[in-house]
C-alpha positions as CSV (number, residue, x, y, z in Angstrom):
1,X,-32.3,-14.7,5.3
2,X,-30.9,-16.4,2.0
3,X,-30.9,-13.4,0.0
4,X,-29.1,-11.7,3.1
5,X,-26.3,-14.2,3.1
6,X,-26.0,-13.8,-1.0
7,X,-25.7,-9.9,-0.6
8,X,-22.8,-10.5,2.0
9,X,-20.9,-13.2,-0.4
10,X,-21.4,-10.5,-3.4
11,X,-20.1,-7.6,-1.0
12,X,-17.3,-9.8,-0.1
13,X,-16.2,-10.6,-3.5
14,X,-16.4,-7.2,-4.2
15,X,-14.3,-5.8,-1.4
16,X,-11.8,-8.9,-2.1
17,X,-11.5,-7.7,-5.8
18,X,-11.0,-4.1,-4.7
19,X,-8.1,-4.6,-2.1
20,X,-6.1,-6.9,-5.1
21,X,-6.5,-3.8,-7.1
22,X,-4.9,-1.8,-4.1
23,X,-2.3,-4.2,-3.3
24,X,0.1,-4.0,-6.4
25,X,1.2,-0.3,-5.7
26,X,1.0,-1.0,-1.8
27,X,3.3,-4.4,-2.3
28,X,6.0,-2.5,-4.5
29,X,6.2,0.4,-2.0
30,X,6.8,-2.6,0.5
31,X,9.0,-4.4,-1.6
32,X,11.4,-1.2,-2.1
33,X,11.4,-0.4,1.7
34,X,12.8,-4.1,2.4
35,X,15.3,-4.2,-0.9
36,X,18.6,-3.4,1.1
37,X,18.1,-6.2,3.3
38,X,19.7,-9.4,3.0
39,X,17.7,-11.5,1.1
40,X,17.1,-14.4,4.0
41,X,16.0,-11.0,6.2
42,X,13.2,-9.8,3.0
43,X,10.8,-11.8,2.9
44,X,11.1,-12.0,7.0
45,X,10.5,-7.8,7.4
46,X,7.4,-7.8,4.8
47,X,5.7,-10.6,7.2
48,X,6.3,-8.9,10.7
49,X,5.4,-5.5,8.4
50,X,2.3,-7.1,7.3
51,X,1.7,-8.6,10.8
52,X,2.0,-5.6,12.5
53,X,-0.7,-4.0,9.7
54,X,-3.5,-6.7,10.8
55,X,-3.2,-6.0,14.4
56,X,-3.4,-2.2,13.0
57,X,-6.5,-2.7,10.8
58,X,-8.3,-4.7,13.3
59,X,-7.5,-2.2,16.3
60,X,-8.8,0.7,13.8
61,X,-12.1,-1.0,13.4
62,X,-13.4,-0.2,16.7
63,X,-12.1,3.5,16.5
64,X,-13.1,3.7,12.8
65,X,-14.7,7.2,13.8
66,X,-11.8,8.8,15.2
67,X,-9.5,7.4,12.6
68,X,-11.6,8.4,9.5
69,X,-10.6,12.2,11.3
70,X,-6.8,11.4,11.3
71,X,-5.6,12.9,7.9
72,X,-2.3,13.7,9.6
73,X,-1.4,10.0,9.1
74,X,-1.9,9.8,5.3
75,X,-0.4,13.4,4.9
76,X,3.0,12.1,6.9
77,X,2.7,8.6,4.4
78,X,2.9,10.8,1.7
79,X,5.1,13.2,2.3
80,X,7.5,9.8,3.3
81,X,6.7,8.1,0.0
82,X,7.5,11.0,-2.6
83,X,10.5,11.8,-0.6
84,X,11.8,8.4,-0.6
85,X,10.9,8.1,-4.3
86,X,12.5,11.5,-5.3
87,X,15.9,10.9,-3.2
88,X,16.3,7.6,-4.4
89,X,15.7,8.9,-8.3
90,X,17.7,12.2,-7.6
91,X,20.5,10.2,-6.4
92,X,20.7,7.7,-9.3
93,X,20.4,10.1,-12.2
94,X,23.3,12.4,-10.3
95,X,25.5,9.4,-9.3
96,X,28.1,7.7,-10.7
97,X,28.5,3.8,-10.5
98,X,31.1,4.2,-7.8
99,X,29.1,6.4,-5.8
100,X,25.9,4.0,-6.3
101,X,28.0,1.7,-4.7
102,X,28.8,3.1,-1.9
103,X,25.2,4.1,-1.4
104,X,24.1,0.7,-1.3
105,X,26.6,0.2,1.1
106,X,25.1,2.6,3.5
107,X,21.5,1.4,2.9
108,X,22.8,-2.0,3.9
109,X,23.4,-0.6,7.1
110,X,19.9,0.0,7.9
111,X,18.6,-2.3,10.3
112,X,16.1,-5.1,10.1
113,X,14.0,-3.5,12.5
114,X,13.7,-0.2,11.4
115,X,13.1,-1.8,7.9
116,X,9.9,-3.5,9.5
117,X,8.8,-0.2,11.2
118,X,9.0,1.8,7.9
119,X,6.9,-1.2,6.4
120,X,4.4,-1.0,9.4
121,X,4.2,2.9,8.9
122,X,3.4,2.6,5.2
123,X,1.4,0.1,5.4
124,X,-0.8,2.4,8.1
125,X,-0.7,5.4,5.6
126,X,-2.6,3.0,2.8
127,X,-4.7,1.2,5.9
128,X,-6.8,4.4,6.3
129,X,-8.5,4.8,3.2
130,X,-8.8,1.2,2.5
131,X,-10.4,0.6,6.1
132,X,-13.1,3.6,5.0
133,X,-13.8,2.4,1.6
134,X,-14.6,-1.2,2.9
135,X,-16.6,0.3,5.5
136,X,-18.6,2.6,3.8
137,X,-19.3,-0.6,1.7
138,X,-20.2,-3.2,4.9
139,X,-22.4,-0.6,6.3
140,X,-25.3,-0.2,4.0
141,X,-25.6,-4.0,4.2
142,X,-28.5,-5.2,6.2
143,X,-27.7,-6.4,10.1
144,X,-27.7,-9.8,10.8
145,X,-29.2,-10.0,14.3
146,X,-26.1,-11.6,15.3
147,X,-25.7,-8.2,18.2
148,X,-22.9,-5.8,17.6
149,X,-19.2,-5.9,17.2
150,X,-16.9,-2.7,17.2
151,X,-19.8,-0.5,16.7
152,X,-20.8,-2.4,13.7
153,X,-23.4,-5.4,13.3
154,X,-21.1,-8.5,14.1
155,X,-21.8,-9.7,10.1
156,X,-20.8,-6.4,8.8
157,X,-17.5,-6.5,11.0
158,X,-15.9,-9.7,10.1
159,X,-17.1,-8.9,6.3
160,X,-14.2,-6.4,6.4
161,X,-12.1,-8.0,8.1
162,X,-11.9,-10.9,5.9
163,X,-11.3,-8.3,3.1
164,X,-8.7,-6.8,5.2
165,X,-7.2,-10.2,6.0
166,X,-7.9,-11.1,1.9
167,X,-6.0,-7.7,1.2
168,X,-2.9,-8.3,3.2
169,X,-2.7,-12.3,1.9
170,X,-2.3,-10.4,-1.4
171,X,-0.2,-7.8,-0.2
172,X,2.2,-10.5,1.1
173,X,2.5,-12.4,-2.1
174,X,2.8,-9.5,-4.3
175,X,5.6,-7.9,-2.5
176,X,7.7,-11.2,-2.5
177,X,7.0,-11.3,-6.6
178,X,8.6,-7.6,-6.3
179,X,11.3,-8.3,-5.1
180,X,12.4,-11.2,-7.0
181,X,11.8,-9.1,-10.1
182,X,14.0,-6.0,-8.9
183,X,16.8,-9.0,-8.3
184,X,16.5,-10.3,-11.7
185,X,15.8,-6.9,-13.4
186,X,17.8,-4.1,-11.3
187,X,17.4,-1.8,-13.8
188,X,13.7,-1.7,-12.8
189,X,15.1,0.5,-9.2
190,X,14.8,3.6,-10.3
191,X,11.5,3.1,-12.0
192,X,10.1,1.7,-8.4
193,X,11.2,4.3,-6.6
194,X,9.2,6.8,-9.7
195,X,5.9,4.6,-8.9
196,X,6.6,4.9,-5.1
197,X,6.9,9.0,-5.4
198,X,3.6,8.5,-7.7
199,X,1.8,6.2,-4.8
200,X,3.1,9.0,-2.5
201,X,0.8,12.1,-4.9
202,X,-2.2,9.8,-4.4
203,X,-2.1,9.5,-1.0
204,X,-1.2,13.8,-0.9
205,X,-4.6,13.7,-3.2
206,X,-6.2,12.1,-0.6
207,X,-5.2,14.0,2.1
208,X,-6.1,17.4,0.1
209,X,-9.1,16.1,0.1
210,X,-9.9,15.1,3.7
211,X,-13.0,17.0,4.9
212,X,-10.6,19.2,7.8
213,X,-8.6,19.9,4.8
214,X,-10.9,20.6,2.2
215,X,-8.5,21.9,-0.7
216,X,-9.6,19.5,-3.8
217,X,-13.3,18.1,-3.7
218,X,-14.1,15.5,-1.0
219,X,-15.1,13.0,-4.4
220,X,-12.3,13.8,-6.0
221,X,-9.8,11.0,-5.1
222,X,-12.2,8.6,-6.0
223,X,-13.7,10.5,-9.6
224,X,-13.4,8.3,-12.8
225,X,-11.0,11.6,-14.6
226,X,-8.6,11.3,-11.4
227,X,-8.6,7.1,-11.1
228,X,-7.6,6.9,-14.7
229,X,-5.0,9.6,-14.9
230,X,-3.4,7.6,-12.1
231,X,-3.2,4.5,-13.5
232,X,-2.6,5.5,-16.8
233,X,0.2,7.4,-15.7
234,X,1.5,4.4,-13.4
235,X,1.1,1.9,-16.1
236,X,3.1,4.3,-18.4
237,X,6.3,4.5,-15.8
238,X,5.9,0.9,-15.7
239,X,5.9,0.0,-19.2
240,X,8.8,2.2,-19.9
241,X,10.9,1.1,-16.9
242,X,10.5,-2.8,-18.6
243,X,11.6,-1.8,-21.7
244,X,14.4,0.7,-20.6
245,X,15.7,-2.0,-17.6
246,X,18.3,-5.1,-18.4
247,X,18.2,-8.3,-16.9
248,X,20.6,-9.0,-14.1
249,X,24.2,-11.4,-15.2
250,X,23.7,-12.6,-11.7
251,X,22.3,-16.4,-11.2
252,X,20.3,-17.1,-8.9
């Protein structure tokens, strides 16, 4: 029995590490979506959006066989993120400073709850692949003998739940940090939207490799070549954007 708990503990550490890696780009997307809100509402919107995400992920575990087939959610998420990123980049490149100010005022008119809904939708799109990866690792663990919950062994189920909670906590703190960073270095906003679009491409690749779509091989999104390509491009955008941006003159 002791060896079983060691195996569970090791799997949980792996899952938390995986969630930590995935949380970086997820958190940046949430920070960008919430950026237009007043300062006192940004963290609140992210917190509410993550709370929605928690309930979705928990519910999804009870319907994992159904969720696995809903490739349309990731397709919508991919299209939305690519649209969001490219729209703002094109506007930024084609606008004068005066136009940019007007657009910021327009974006400020977007309400609090619509922003919360967008954050929840974005995390829903990210969550499907995260849940499936966690379940794939958990179901190979030996059964604990404590019965079943949500169609899985109770031990396996709670390992996935704990990993998901850890991931959401990491996303919450990372998103808060990204919000502060974008305030301090406003020149990073265009870079952030480029990364959002690139994350959308990642979701598009996952969608195109779904069994019911079949345009790309099923294993492609998790292949070494694509993984390295994704992170090299993302880091390249981030590094170039960091050096091209300047600090804000505003004092906090």
